[in-house]
TITILO-94876 format. One record per residue: residue number from 0; x, y, z of N, C-alpha, C in turn. Coordinates in pm, 1 decimal. Layout:
  num       n.X       n.Y       n.Z      ca.X      ca.Y      ca.Z       c.X       c.Y       c.Z
  NUM         X         Y         Z         X         Y         Z         X         Y         Z
...
REM end
This chain:
  num       n.X       n.Y       n.Z      ca.X      ca.Y      ca.Z       c.X       c.Y       c.Z
    0   -2009.4    -116.0    -214.8   -1868.2    -147.1    -234.6   -1849.4    -297.1    -249.5
    1   -1771.7    -338.7    -347.9   -1743.7    -479.6    -368.9   -1634.6    -523.7    -274.0
    2   -1655.9    -630.6    -201.2   -1556.9    -676.6    -104.9   -1445.7    -751.3    -174.9
    3   -1330.4    -756.0    -107.0   -1214.8    -824.2    -161.2   -1237.4    -975.0    -158.3
    4   -1214.3   -1044.5    -269.3   -1241.6   -1188.0    -271.8   -1142.7   -1265.2    -187.0
    5   -1189.8   -1372.6    -127.0   -1103.9   -1465.7     -54.1   -1143.6   -1605.8     -97.6
    6   -1062.3   -1664.4    -185.0   -1102.4   -1787.4    -251.4    -997.2   -1894.3    -226.6
    7   -1039.9   -2014.1    -191.6    -949.6   -2127.0    -176.1    -965.9   -2219.3    -295.6
    8    -851.1   -2259.4    -355.0    -853.4   -2341.0    -475.5    -799.4   -2480.6    -446.0
    9    -841.8   -2575.5    -526.7    -775.0   -2705.5    -524.3    -638.3   -2688.1    -588.2
   10    -549.2   -2787.0    -564.3    -415.3   -2777.8    -621.3    -421.7   -2772.6    -773.7
   11    -508.1   -2853.6    -833.3    -519.3   -2855.8    -979.7    -565.7   -2720.6   -1032.6
   12    -666.3   -2661.0    -964.2    -716.8   -2530.3   -1006.6    -608.6   -2424.8    -992.5
   13    -531.9   -2434.1    -882.9    -426.6   -2335.7    -860.0    -323.1   -2339.2    -971.4
   14    -280.8   -2460.6   -1008.9    -179.6   -2473.4   -1113.9    -232.8   -2418.0   -1245.8
   15    -357.7   -2448.4   -1274.7    -416.7   -2398.8   -1399.8    -423.8   -2247.4   -1401.2
   16    -465.5   -2190.5   -1287.6    -480.2   -2046.1   -1282.2    -344.7   -1978.0   -1281.5
   17    -244.2   -2041.0   -1219.8    -109.8   -1984.0   -1218.5     -56.7   -1970.0   -1360.6
   18     -85.9   -2069.0   -1444.7     -40.7   -2063.5   -1582.8    -110.1   -1952.1   -1659.0
   19    -237.3   -1930.5   -1626.4    -315.2   -1827.9   -1696.1    -280.3   -1688.9   -1647.3
   20    -242.4   -1676.2   -1517.4    -214.3   -1545.7   -1459.2     -72.4   -1545.2   -1402.6
   21      28.6   -1526.7   -1484.7     165.8   -1535.1   -1435.7     202.2   -1424.9   -1338.7
   22     123.5   -1316.7   -1332.4     155.8   -1207.9   -1240.6      87.3   -1225.1   -1105.0
   23      10.0   -1330.7   -1084.6     -56.0   -1353.0    -955.8      37.8   -1430.9    -865.8
   24      38.8   -1394.4    -738.5     134.4   -1454.7    -647.3      63.6   -1533.7    -540.3
   25     133.7   -1634.1    -489.4      77.0   -1731.7    -400.5     132.4   -1714.0    -259.4
   26      44.0   -1727.1    -161.1      87.6   -1730.6     -22.6      24.3   -1850.3      44.3
   27      92.3   -1906.3     142.7      40.3   -2021.1     213.9      19.1   -1984.7     359.3
   28    -103.8   -1988.2     403.7    -137.6   -1960.2     541.8    -229.5   -2070.4     590.4
   29    -186.9   -2141.7     692.6    -265.0   -2252.2     749.7    -306.9   -2352.1     641.9
   30    -218.9   -2374.9     545.7    -244.9   -2474.3     443.3    -335.9   -2428.4     330.7
   31    -385.0   -2304.2     333.1    -475.3   -2254.2     229.4    -396.4   -2179.6     122.7
   32    -440.8   -2189.7      -0.1    -378.3   -2118.0    -109.2    -460.0   -1993.9    -140.8
   33    -392.7   -1880.5    -150.5    -463.9   -1759.8    -187.4    -372.2   -1671.8    -270.7
   34    -430.4   -1577.9    -339.5    -354.5   -1494.4    -430.4    -336.4   -1355.4    -372.3
   35    -216.7   -1303.1    -384.9    -185.5   -1170.1    -336.5    -154.1   -1084.0    -458.6
   36    -243.0    -995.0    -494.7    -219.2    -912.2    -612.7    -111.6    -807.2    -587.8
   37     -53.4    -759.8    -694.7      47.3    -654.1    -686.4      -4.7    -532.8    -762.9
   38       9.0    -416.5    -699.1     -39.1    -292.5    -759.0      68.5    -185.7    -760.2
   39      26.4     -67.3    -799.8     117.7      46.3    -809.9      62.2     165.5    -734.6
   40     142.2     223.0    -645.6     110.8     353.7    -588.4     140.2     455.2    -698.8
   41      37.0     527.4    -740.2      47.9     610.5    -860.1     136.8     733.8    -843.8
   42     181.5     761.1    -722.8     284.5     864.2    -704.0     409.1     829.2    -784.2
   43     428.8     700.5    -808.7     544.7     654.2    -885.0     545.9     708.7   -1027.1
   44     427.4     740.6   -1080.5     416.0     790.7   -1218.1     344.7     926.2   -1216.3
   45     380.8    1007.6   -1118.7     307.6    1132.6   -1092.8     308.3    1230.3   -1209.3
   46     419.4    1239.2   -1282.8     422.7    1332.0   -1395.8     332.1    1283.8   -1508.5
   47     336.1    1153.3   -1535.9     248.3    1096.2   -1637.7     102.2    1110.1   -1596.3
   48      74.4    1086.8   -1468.0     -62.8    1095.0   -1417.8    -117.6    1236.5   -1433.1
   49     -32.4    1334.0   -1409.8     -74.8    1473.7   -1422.7    -112.2    1506.1   -1566.6
   50     -39.0    1449.9   -1661.9     -65.6    1477.1   -1803.5    -193.9    1410.3   -1850.2
   51    -216.3    1284.3   -1810.5    -333.4    1209.8   -1858.2    -361.8    1094.3   -1762.7
   52    -449.5    1114.8   -1664.0    -475.3    1010.1   -1563.8    -524.1     878.8   -1624.2
   53    -619.1     885.7   -1716.9    -675.0     762.0   -1769.7    -573.5     686.8   -1855.5
   54    -496.9     758.4   -1936.0    -395.4     692.0   -2018.2    -288.9     627.5   -1930.8
   55    -256.9     691.0   -1819.9    -155.8     636.2   -1729.8    -205.7     509.0   -1662.7
   56    -329.8     510.5   -1618.1    -387.0     390.4   -1557.0    -394.5     277.4   -1658.8
   57    -430.8     310.7   -1781.9    -432.6     208.5   -1886.8    -293.2     148.6   -1907.8
   58    -192.6     233.9   -1906.8     -55.7     188.1   -1932.2      -7.9      92.5   -1823.5
   59     -34.7     125.5   -1697.6      14.1      38.5   -1589.9     -66.4     -92.0   -1584.7
   60    -193.7     -85.1   -1621.3    -272.8    -208.1   -1627.3    -219.9    -300.4   -1737.7
   61    -180.8    -242.2   -1848.7    -127.6    -321.1   -1960.1       1.8    -391.3   -1920.3
   62      79.5    -330.3   -1831.5     204.2    -392.2   -1785.1     178.0    -517.6   -1702.6
   63      58.8    -524.3   -1642.7      27.1    -638.5   -1557.9      -2.6    -602.8   -1413.4
   64       2.3    -474.5   -1379.6     -38.8    -434.5   -1245.0    -186.9    -464.0   -1228.1
   65    -222.0    -518.7   -1111.8    -360.8    -557.7   -1086.4    -437.0    -457.0   -1002.7
   66    -364.5    -363.3    -943.4    -424.9    -263.2    -855.8    -357.9    -128.6    -879.2
   67    -426.6     -22.9    -841.2    -365.3     109.9    -833.2    -405.5     172.4    -700.3
   68    -318.4     257.3    -648.6    -350.0     332.9    -528.4    -342.5     480.9    -564.5
   69    -456.8     549.3    -557.7    -461.2     691.6    -587.9    -410.1     772.0    -469.3
   70    -359.4     891.9    -500.3    -308.4     979.4    -395.1    -359.0    1121.9    -421.7
   71    -289.6    1222.3    -370.7    -338.5    1359.5    -360.8    -423.9    1413.3    -476.3
   72    -389.0    1393.6    -602.3    -472.7    1452.9    -707.2    -619.7    1411.9    -701.7
   73    -649.0    1295.4    -645.4    -788.8    1251.0    -644.2    -873.9    1329.1    -544.7
   74    -811.3    1401.9    -451.3    -888.1    1480.4    -353.0    -983.4    1578.6    -420.5
   75    -942.0    1625.6    -537.7   -1017.4    1730.6    -606.2   -1125.8    1676.4    -698.1
   76   -1136.6    1544.6    -709.6   -1235.5    1487.7    -799.5   -1377.7    1515.3    -753.5
   77   -1465.4    1524.3    -849.2   -1609.0    1521.8    -821.3   -1653.9    1375.5    -821.1
   78   -1775.6    1352.3    -777.0   -1829.9    1216.1    -780.6   -1833.3    1164.8    -924.9
   79   -1863.7    1252.7   -1018.2   -1869.8    1212.4   -1159.1   -1733.1    1168.0   -1209.4
   80   -1629.2    1238.7   -1169.2   -1494.0    1199.8   -1210.8   -1454.5    1065.3   -1149.6
   81   -1493.8    1044.1   -1025.8   -1465.1     915.5    -961.1   -1537.2     802.1   -1032.7
   82   -1660.4     828.0   -1076.4   -1737.0     725.8   -1148.5   -1671.6     693.7   -1282.8
   83   -1618.4     795.1   -1349.8   -1548.4     771.9   -1476.3   -1425.4     683.7   -1454.5
   84   -1352.5     713.0   -1346.8   -1233.6     633.2   -1318.5   -1272.8     490.9   -1279.3
   85   -1378.2     476.2   -1200.9   -1422.1     342.1   -1162.3   -1461.4     260.7   -1285.1
   86   -1527.2     324.9   -1380.5   -1564.4     254.4   -1503.5   -1439.1     206.0   -1576.7
   87   -1336.2     292.0   -1579.9   -1212.5     251.7   -1645.0   -1149.7     133.2   -1572.9
   88   -1145.3     138.4   -1440.2   -1089.0      28.0   -1363.3   -1164.6    -102.2   -1392.8
   89   -1296.6     -91.6   -1395.8   -1377.5    -210.3   -1424.0   -1351.0    -262.5   -1564.8
   90   -1340.9    -171.2   -1661.2   -1313.9    -211.5   -1799.8   -1178.4    -281.4   -1811.3
   91   -1080.7    -233.0   -1733.5    -945.9    -289.0   -1737.5    -930.7    -411.2   -1647.7
   92   -1036.2    -436.2   -1567.0   -1035.9    -548.2   -1471.7    -923.3    -535.0   -1369.4
   93    -903.2    -412.8   -1321.9    -811.2    -389.6   -1211.6    -888.2    -320.3   -1099.3
   94    -827.0    -311.2    -981.6    -896.2    -261.8    -863.1    -819.0    -149.7    -795.2
   95    -888.7     -81.1    -707.9    -827.1      16.5    -618.0    -866.6     -25.1    -477.3
   96    -776.3     -89.3    -405.6    -807.0    -136.5    -270.7    -783.8     -29.3    -165.2
   97    -701.8      72.0    -198.5    -675.1     176.9    -100.2    -638.9     307.1    -169.7
   98    -657.8     416.0     -95.3    -616.2     548.2    -140.6    -523.4     607.7     -35.7
   99    -436.5     698.2     -80.7    -348.8     770.6      11.0    -405.4     910.1      32.2
  100    -414.2     949.0     159.2    -484.2    1071.4     195.9    -403.5    1152.8     295.9
  101    -414.8    1286.5     286.5    -350.5    1366.5     389.7    -443.0    1376.6     510.6
  102    -391.9    1432.5     618.7    -464.4    1435.6     744.7    -596.6    1510.1     731.9
  103    -598.2    1613.9     649.4    -718.3    1697.4     638.7    -834.9    1623.2     573.5
  104    -803.6    1518.4     495.5    -911.6    1446.1     426.9    -994.1    1361.4     524.1
  105    -944.7    1346.3     647.4   -1019.5    1277.1     752.1   -1093.9    1375.4     842.5
  106   -1082.3    1504.9     812.9   -1145.0    1606.7     897.7   -1296.3    1606.2     881.3
  107   -1365.4    1668.8     976.8   -1512.2    1675.5     972.3   -1560.8    1743.7     845.0
  108   -1481.6    1838.9     793.9   -1521.6    1914.1     674.4   -1508.3    1831.9     546.1
  109   -1418.6    1734.8     544.4   -1388.8    1665.6     419.3   -1420.7    1516.4     419.7
  110   -1446.5    1459.9     536.2   -1457.3    1313.8     542.8   -1577.5    1260.1     464.8
  111   -1685.3    1338.1     455.8   -1801.5    1290.8     379.0   -1767.4    1278.4     230.9
  112   -1695.4    1378.2     179.2   -1653.8    1372.8      38.7   -1555.4    1258.3      17.4
  113   -1463.7    1241.3     111.5   -1367.1    1131.9     102.8   -1438.5     997.4     100.7
  114   -1535.6     983.3     187.3   -1612.2     858.0     193.9   -1681.8     832.1      61.0
  115   -1743.7     932.8       4.3   -1815.3     916.1    -121.8   -1720.8     871.6    -233.1
  116   -1606.4     939.2    -245.9   -1513.0     903.1    -352.1   -1462.8     760.7    -336.7
  117   -1431.4     722.7    -213.6   -1377.5     589.0    -190.9   -1482.0     479.9    -210.7
  118   -1605.3     510.1    -176.8   -1711.9     411.9    -203.4   -1731.4     392.9    -353.0
  119   -1724.7     502.3    -427.8   -1738.9     491.3    -572.9   -1625.1     408.7    -632.1
  120   -1503.7     435.3    -585.9   -1387.1     364.9    -638.7   -1383.2     218.0    -596.9
  121   -1459.9     183.6    -492.4   -1462.2      45.7    -445.8   -1345.7      10.8    -355.7
  122   -1290.0     112.1    -288.6   -1174.7      85.4    -202.8   -1215.9      17.5     -72.7
  123   -1117.2     -41.6      -7.9   -1138.7    -103.1     122.5   -1075.1     -19.5     233.0
  124    -962.0      46.6     201.4    -889.1     122.2     302.0    -866.7     266.7     258.4
  125    -890.7     360.2     349.7    -845.8     497.6     336.2    -722.6     510.9     424.4
  126    -608.3     530.1     361.4    -481.6     531.3     433.9    -434.3     675.4     454.5
  127    -400.1     709.8     577.5    -336.5     838.9     601.2    -191.4     825.8     559.2
  128    -152.4     907.5     463.2     -22.3     891.7     398.8      92.3     955.3     475.6
  129      59.4    1045.8     569.1     166.4    1123.7     631.2     112.8    1195.6     752.8
  130     198.8    1213.4     851.6     170.2    1304.5     962.3     300.8    1369.6    1001.9
  131     296.0    1497.4    1032.4     417.7    1567.7    1072.2     477.9    1502.2    1196.6
  132     610.6    1491.3    1203.7     675.0    1436.2    1323.3     631.8    1510.6    1449.7
  133     611.8    1435.6    1556.5     565.5    1492.7    1683.1     682.7    1505.9    1781.1
  134     683.6    1612.1    1863.0     795.6    1631.2    1956.4     793.8    1538.4    2076.4
  135     676.8    1477.4    2104.5     667.5    1388.7    2220.5     568.7    1275.5    2191.5
  136     565.6    1178.4    2282.1     479.3    1062.2    2260.0     331.5    1096.4    2268.8
  137     297.2    1199.4    2346.3     156.3    1240.1    2354.4     103.4    1281.9    2218.1
  138     189.4    1344.4    2137.9     148.3    1384.4    2003.2     114.8    1264.4    1916.8
  139     193.2    1158.3    1931.9     166.0    1036.4    1855.8      41.4     964.6    1907.6
  140      20.3     969.0    2040.0    -101.3     909.9    2096.3    -224.4     985.2    2048.9
  141    -212.9    1117.1    2036.8    -324.2    1197.2    1985.7    -355.7    1159.3    1841.1
  142    -251.7    1134.8    1762.9    -272.7    1089.9    1624.8    -345.6     956.5    1623.1
  143    -307.0     865.2    1710.7    -374.3     735.4    1718.6    -522.8     752.8    1749.8
  144    -555.0     844.4    1839.4    -695.4     871.0    1873.7    -772.0     922.3    1752.7
  145    -707.4    1006.5    1673.4    -772.5    1059.7    1552.5    -797.0     947.3    1450.1
  146    -701.9     857.4    1438.7    -719.3     744.9    1346.2    -834.6     655.7    1392.0
  147    -844.2     634.2    1522.3    -954.9     553.9    1576.1   -1089.1     621.1    1550.7
  148   -1093.2     753.1    1568.2   -1218.4     826.6    1546.7   -1259.8     818.9    1400.0
  149   -1162.1     831.7    1310.3   -1193.1     821.2    1167.1   -1241.5     681.1    1134.0
  150   -1181.8     580.5    1196.1   -1223.0     441.2    1172.1   -1369.0     421.1    1211.6
  151   -1410.6     480.5    1322.3   -1549.4     467.8    1366.9   -1645.1     535.6    1269.8
  152   -1604.4     650.9    1215.5   -1689.7     724.0    1121.5   -1704.8     649.8     988.8
  153   -1599.1     584.5     946.4   -1599.2     520.6     814.8   -1650.8     377.2     816.8
  154   -1650.3     315.9     933.6   -1689.8     174.8     943.6   -1829.9     146.5     889.7
  155   -1931.3     231.5     917.9   -2065.6     202.5     864.5   -2070.4     199.3     712.1
  156   -1973.9     265.4     647.1   -1969.1     266.0     500.5   -1887.4     149.8     446.1
  157   -1838.9      62.9     535.4   -1759.5     -51.0     491.5   -1615.1     -17.3     461.3
  158   -1570.1      98.5     507.9   -1432.6     141.0     484.5   -1350.2     128.6     611.7
  159   -1223.0      94.5     593.9   -1130.3      87.0     706.3   -1022.2     193.4     690.1
  160    -956.9     225.1     801.0    -851.7     325.4     802.2    -715.8     256.1     805.2
  161    -617.8     318.8     742.8    -481.1     270.3     748.9    -386.3     384.9     778.2
  162    -265.6     351.1     817.8    -162.4     453.5     839.7     -33.2     407.0     773.0
  163      29.3     499.5     699.0     149.6     472.4     620.4     268.9     541.3     686.5
  164     369.2     462.6     721.8     484.1     520.7     790.7     583.5     589.4     697.8
  165     655.1     684.9     754.9     775.8     739.3     693.4     891.5     712.8     789.5
  166    1003.2     781.2     773.6    1118.0     751.5     859.4    1100.2     799.6    1002.9
  167    1024.8     908.1    1024.4    1011.4     965.0    1158.8     950.5     866.4    1257.6
  168     863.0     779.6    1209.4     795.4     685.5    1299.2     889.3     579.3    1356.6
  169    1009.8     567.0    1299.0    1105.2     465.7    1343.5    1214.1     523.5    1432.1
  170    1215.7     655.3    1448.7    1320.6     721.1    1526.8    1273.7     742.2    1670.5
  171    1359.6     711.4    1765.8    1324.0     711.7    1907.0    1275.9     849.2    1955.4
  172    1166.2     846.2    2030.5    1114.6     964.8    2099.9    1088.3     920.9    2244.1
  173    1160.5     979.6    2338.1    1144.0     945.6    2480.6    1151.9     794.6    2503.9
  174    1247.5     732.1    2435.8    1272.7     590.4    2458.8    1183.0     494.3    2383.8
  175    1092.8     545.2    2298.7    1004.7     457.4    2221.1     999.8     503.4    2076.4
  176     973.7     408.5    1990.7     953.9     444.9    1850.7     806.1     482.0    1831.0
  177     779.3     593.9    1765.2     640.1     635.9    1744.2     553.4     530.2    1676.8
  178     612.9     450.0    1587.7     533.5     347.2    1519.5     478.4     246.9    1619.9
  179     553.8     220.1    1727.0     506.9     129.4    1831.9     391.1     191.2    1909.2
  180     398.4     322.9    1931.2     290.1     394.3    2000.4     162.8     390.2    1917.0
  181     178.1     409.9    1786.3      61.0     405.0    1698.4      -1.0     265.2    1697.1
  182      82.4     162.9    1689.0      31.1      26.3    1686.3     -42.1      -8.5    1815.5
  183      14.6      34.6    1928.4     -42.8      -0.4    2058.7    -171.1      75.2    2089.5
  184    -188.7     191.4    2026.8    -301.6     277.4    2062.8    -407.9     291.1    1954.3
  185    -396.6     214.5    1847.0    -500.4     213.3    1744.6    -575.6      80.9    1749.2
  186    -698.3      85.5    1700.0    -780.9     -34.6    1693.0    -713.6    -138.9    1603.7
  187    -734.7    -266.3    1631.2    -679.0    -370.5    1543.5    -725.0    -357.5    1398.8
  188    -840.4    -292.4    1377.8    -890.3    -276.2    1241.1    -810.2    -173.4    1161.6
  189    -731.7     -89.0    1229.1    -650.3      11.1    1159.7    -528.0     -58.1    1100.2
  190    -520.0     -55.7     968.7    -408.9    -120.9     898.9    -280.4     -42.1     919.2
  191    -170.7    -113.5     942.8     -38.3     -53.3     949.8      30.1     -79.6     815.4
  192      15.2      14.5     723.3      71.8      -4.1     589.1     222.1      21.6     595.6
  193     299.3     -80.7     571.2     444.5     -73.2     587.5     512.4     -19.3     462.6
  194     580.0      94.3     477.9     668.4     145.5     373.8     807.0      91.0     404.4
  195     851.9      -4.7     325.8     976.8     -74.3     354.5    1097.3      18.5     342.1
  196    1101.3     100.0     238.6    1217.7     185.2     215.6    1245.9     280.1     329.6
  197    1144.2     349.2     379.3    1166.6     445.4     487.0    1198.5     374.0     618.0
  198    1142.4     255.4     637.8    1175.0     175.2     755.5    1323.1     138.4     754.9
  199    1370.7      87.8     642.9    1510.2      45.1     632.0    1604.2     164.4     644.4
  200    1569.6     274.6     580.3    1655.8     393.4     584.0    1672.0     447.1     725.5
  201    1565.2     433.9     807.1    1569.1     483.0     945.3    1629.9     381.6    1041.7
  202    1673.6     266.3     990.6    1736.7     166.4    1075.4    1641.2      64.3    1134.2
  203    1515.8      61.2    1085.6    1418.1     -35.1    1133.8    1436.6    -171.7    1069.3
  204    1373.2    -270.3    1127.1    1379.0    -407.2    1077.0    1238.8    -446.3    1028.9
  205    1213.9    -444.8     898.9    1078.8    -473.9     848.2    1027.1    -611.0     889.4
  206    1113.4    -712.1     887.0    1069.6    -847.8     919.6    1028.5    -857.1    1065.7
  207    1109.2    -801.6    1155.4    1075.9    -804.0    1298.2     946.5    -728.2    1324.5
  208     927.2    -617.3    1253.8     805.7    -536.3    1271.7     680.8    -613.2    1228.0
  209     690.4    -679.4    1115.3     577.6    -758.6    1065.9     542.6    -868.4    1166.9
  210     644.7    -938.2    1215.4     620.0   -1048.3    1308.2     565.0    -998.6    1441.8
  211     599.1    -875.5    1479.1     551.8    -819.8    1606.0     407.4    -771.0    1598.0
  212     354.3    -760.0    1474.8     218.7    -707.7    1455.7     138.4    -797.8    1362.7
  213     116.2    -921.6    1404.2      48.3   -1017.9    1317.1     -90.8    -971.9    1277.2
  214    -117.6    -987.4    1149.4    -250.1    -955.1    1098.2    -275.5    -808.9    1068.9
  215    -181.1    -722.3    1098.7    -206.2    -579.0    1081.0    -131.2    -517.6     962.8
  216     -39.6    -593.8     903.3      38.9    -540.2     791.2     -28.8    -585.8     662.5
  217    -146.8    -528.6     636.0    -230.7    -583.6     528.2    -192.2    -534.5     389.2
  218    -110.5    -432.3     384.1     -51.6    -394.6     255.4      88.0    -339.9     280.0
  219     172.0    -354.4     180.1     311.6    -314.7     191.0     350.4    -232.7      69.3
  220     415.5    -118.1      94.4     475.1     -40.6     -13.9     613.3     -98.2     -40.9
  221     626.6    -159.1    -155.7     751.4    -223.9    -194.4     843.7    -119.3    -257.2
  222     906.5     -45.7    -170.3     999.4      59.8    -209.3    1135.1      25.9    -150.2
  223    1239.3      33.3    -231.3    1373.2      -1.1    -184.3    1449.6     125.8    -147.9
  224    1565.8     106.1     -85.9    1652.2     217.6     -47.5    1795.8     171.5     -49.6
  225    1883.2     256.6    -103.4    2025.9     226.8    -108.6    2101.6     317.4     -11.8
  226    2201.3     260.1      55.2    2284.5     338.7     146.2    2379.3     431.3      70.8
  227    2391.2     413.2     -58.7    2472.2     503.1    -142.2    2401.6     638.2    -147.7
  228    2463.1     744.3     -95.8    2395.7     875.0     -93.3    2362.5     930.2    -230.9
  229    2429.1     878.7    -332.7    2399.3     923.0    -468.8    2279.1     850.0    -529.2
  230    2230.7     747.8    -457.6    2118.7     668.0    -508.8    1996.7     682.1    -418.7
  231    2009.5     643.6    -290.7    1898.6     656.7    -196.4    1772.2     589.4    -246.1
  232    1664.4     668.1    -255.7    1534.9     614.5    -299.4    1523.0     600.9    -451.1
  233    1627.4     635.4    -522.5    1626.1     613.8    -667.2    1660.8     469.5    -702.5
  234    1699.1     392.8    -602.5    1722.4     249.7    -626.2    1592.3     184.8    -669.2
  235    1595.0     109.8    -775.1    1476.4      37.1    -818.4    1450.4     -79.5    -724.7
  236    1330.5    -131.0    -729.6    1297.6    -247.6    -647.7    1402.2    -356.4    -670.2
  237    1456.9    -411.1    -559.3    1554.9    -517.3    -568.5    1698.2    -471.1    -577.4
  238    1721.1    -341.0    -592.2    1857.0    -288.5    -605.0    1911.0    -233.7    -473.1
  239    1827.8    -226.2    -371.3    1867.4    -162.6    -246.9    1897.5    -259.7    -135.2
  240    1874.8    -212.9     -13.2    1916.4    -284.6     107.5    1812.0    -384.6     158.2
  241    1687.5    -370.1     116.3    1579.4    -453.4     170.4    1596.9    -600.8     134.8
  242    1569.2    -687.9     231.2    1572.7    -833.4     211.2    1431.5    -877.2     173.2
  243    1401.5    -870.9      45.2    1263.2    -889.1       0.6    1210.0   -1030.0      23.9
  244    1292.7   -1130.0       6.8    1243.0   -1266.8      25.7    1198.4   -1288.1     170.0
  245    1275.7   -1237.6     265.0    1237.7   -1250.8     406.2    1114.5   -1167.1     437.5
  246    1104.6   -1050.6     375.4     987.9    -963.4     396.7     861.9   -1030.1     343.5
  247     869.0   -1086.1     223.6     752.7   -1155.3     167.7     711.4   -1273.1     255.1
  248     808.9   -1347.7     300.5     779.0   -1464.3     383.7     708.3   -1422.0     512.2
  249     759.6   -1319.1     578.6     697.7   -1271.1     702.2     559.4   -1213.4     676.0
  250     545.5   -1139.0     567.0     417.3   -1075.7     534.5     308.2   -1178.8     511.9
  251     343.6   -1289.5     447.1     244.4   -1390.4     411.4     224.9   -1495.7     520.4
  252     320.5   -1505.5     610.8     309.2   -1600.2     720.8     247.3   -1536.1     843.8
  253     288.9   -1412.8     872.7     247.1   -1345.4     995.2     167.1   -1216.7     972.5
  254     204.9   -1141.1     871.3     152.1   -1005.9     858.3       8.6    -993.1     813.9
  255     -43.7   -1097.6     748.8    -179.7   -1089.1     696.3    -189.9   -1003.3     572.2
  256     -81.4    -997.3     494.0     -80.3    -910.4     376.3    -189.8    -949.9     277.5
  257    -260.2    -850.9     226.7    -367.7    -872.0     129.1    -326.2    -829.0     -11.3
  258    -233.0    -734.5     -19.7    -186.0    -688.4    -150.0     -55.1    -612.4    -132.4
  259      25.3    -615.3    -237.6     151.0    -540.9    -242.8     135.0    -421.2    -335.5
  260     209.3    -315.9    -306.1     209.4    -197.1    -390.9     353.0    -153.9    -416.0
  261     391.9    -150.2    -541.3     523.4     -96.8    -575.2     515.7      55.2    -570.9
  262     618.4     114.8    -510.9     627.2     261.4    -509.2     770.5     301.1    -541.4
  263     784.5     400.9    -626.7     916.1     448.8    -666.2     917.9     600.5    -657.9
  264    1014.5     655.3    -585.8    1020.5     801.0    -569.3    1100.6     869.4    -678.2
  265    1190.9     798.2    -739.1    1273.9     855.2    -844.9    1345.7     742.9    -915.6
  266    1418.1     775.4   -1023.8    1483.2     669.4   -1100.9    1573.8     730.2   -1206.0
  267    1662.7     647.2   -1257.5    1746.6     686.9   -1371.2    1674.0     665.1   -1503.4
  268    1553.7     607.2   -1498.5    1474.4     580.4   -1618.7    1347.2     665.9   -1618.0
  269    1281.1     680.3   -1732.2    1150.0     747.0   -1735.2    1050.5     672.2   -1646.3
  270     947.1     740.8   -1601.3     854.4     685.0   -1502.6     793.5     551.5   -1544.5
  271     737.1     544.4   -1663.2     669.1     421.4   -1703.4     767.5     306.6   -1721.6
  272     884.4     335.7   -1773.2     986.4     230.8   -1784.8    1030.7     184.5   -1646.6
  273    1040.7     278.6   -1554.9    1081.5     245.9   -1417.4     985.9     146.0   -1354.4
  274     855.9     174.3   -1361.0     761.0      86.1   -1291.6     746.5     -47.5   -1363.9
  275     773.8     -49.6   -1494.4     773.2    -177.0   -1565.5     891.3    -262.8   -1522.1
  276    1007.4    -200.8   -1506.6    1125.2    -272.5   -1459.2    1104.1    -324.2   -1316.9
  277    1044.4    -240.4   -1232.3    1019.6    -281.7   -1093.6     925.8    -401.5   -1087.6
  278     822.7    -399.8   -1169.3     727.6    -511.0   -1169.7     794.9    -640.9   -1215.7
  279     879.3    -629.7   -1317.1     949.3    -749.8   -1365.8    1038.0    -809.0   -1257.0
  280    1107.7    -723.9   -1183.5    1195.3    -772.7   -1076.3    1112.1    -827.5    -960.1
  281    1001.0    -762.3    -932.0     912.1    -812.1    -826.7     865.6    -954.1    -857.8
  282     824.0    -975.8    -979.4     777.9   -1109.8   -1018.3     887.1   -1214.0    -998.1
  283    1008.3   -1181.2   -1040.4    1119.1   -1277.0   -1026.5    1152.1   -1300.2    -880.0
  284    1154.8   -1195.2    -802.3    1192.9   -1205.7    -661.4    1088.9   -1280.7    -580.7
  285     963.6   -1245.5    -599.5     857.5   -1311.6    -524.4     842.6   -1455.8    -568.1
  286     846.4   -1478.5    -697.1     828.6   -1612.3    -750.7     939.0   -1708.5    -712.6
  287    1057.3   -1651.5    -683.8    1172.1   -1736.1    -651.5    1177.6   -1772.6    -504.2
  288    1084.2   -1718.9    -424.2    1087.0   -1743.6    -280.8    1050.1   -1887.9    -248.7
REM end
């Protein structure tokens, strides 16, 4: 597996590279300059992906996305199919830093296949995309134990585990938010992938959460949410309630963010047009910070 680059540039080199790569974004941590790529969670273009996976990946790469995050359809791939996709990613000069996985893909029956596919794709994180809401805190602690066990199994292969929140993790259970239980009971190596839209919709504060968990918010799903019941998650990036400039600042100052992922659940536009519009707004919003 190819590791994620961490490169420090001189100011002159940075300016030159910024001109050459207008979609690359800059963060400042302890005086060092580094680039934070932006990718797409492919659930955003799920209908297009179902029709033609390779054509869809080509299309989003052409828009300027630097990464893709695969989800459920990839579970069924053979090693040969994963190799074909990896070749395409390499040809397009884009990466897959993480995949979204259901709970069963971490099971004893499936984890070997999951490991093989992710090693072929060159990913760094296997992220659990969802867990059913638990009736008590013990259920969430049990989930944390499972994430830790998966992390131990995958570590020798150079893979790390992540967990992706939905709204249930922000709603109080016995006086605590489940997301806090997961953070407190998982290894520091387990990434807390922040889904901004579901956090905001559930009444959470993304900036406070990032600052409370330094170094663990290594990727963020840049999904917006509108309080208008007729819009909700159909709000495009930048059209909803999220304070993106503050989120970016916290992510790059405290969170340890390594990459951003745009995710869109629905839209008034066709899928490919939607993600192109989101990327354009992301560039303007991040660049203006």
